[in-house]
C-alpha positions, 0 to 999 in steps of 0.5 A: 321807459326812460326816467323822464317818461316815467316822471312825465306820467307822474306829472300827468297824474297817470297811474301807469307811472306806478307800474312803470316805476315798479318795472324799472326800480322795483327790484332795486328798491326791494333790495335796499329794503330787504338789506335793512329789514331782512323781511320779505313782507316788510320789504314788499310793504315798504316798496308799495309805500315808496310808490305812494310817496313818490305819487304824492311827491311828484309833482311838485318835485321833479327829481333829477335822478329818479333812482336816487329819489326812489332810493332815498324814499325806500331807505327812509321808509325801511329805517322807519319800519326797522325802528318800529320793529325794533321798538316792538321786538328789541331785536338785533341784526346787521342794521343795529351794528351799522347804526352803532358804527355810525353813531360815534360820528353822526348825531341822531335826530329827534327834535324839529330843530334837529331835522333842520340841522340834519339837512345841513348835515346831509350836505356836509356828508355829501361834501365829505364823500367827494373828498374820499378816493373812489374805492373808499367812498364806494366801500363807505356807501356800500356799508352805510347807504346800501347796508351791505354786510361786511362779507358782501363788501369784502367780496365785491371789492376783493378785500378781506373783512378786516381790510373793510373794517379798517377802511370803514374805521378810517373813513368814520374817523375822517368823517368825524374830523370833517364834521368837527371842521364844519362845526357840526356839533356831535 
């Protein structure tokens, strides 16, 4: 089924939309959740919540790219679950490292005012990503959007882990300068 056909099912409030979404994007969503949570059960739970959230969001929204729409939902749910687990366990892992790396240039959101500011931050980061060379942008997204470990990124892009770390470091520095230029307060 095409994305438009799946979206039509959501708009028609046909529950087949959930089944078709799972067929088309279940593995994709699971892989995002698992890289963040490293737990089969938690990842499955987030995937199921993704379908529920999509059901409630479509309509009124009609996403341009269903994969990105579902990817954003699963990612947000997974980070929420990660934070809840971390609060309960105070554990470590790859996601803690990734969040710490980004913490130096991206402020955290806690207040309602900050949520509104984060919408602008998202737009600014997207503009920044368009300024990066394609490979550098892909490495950045692999790490900070898809939560790939450094070793996986180095294999995917035929780079050493040190080169990946250096590329990410340079990209974070560029992002910090870009945010300062856009008057985003850190």
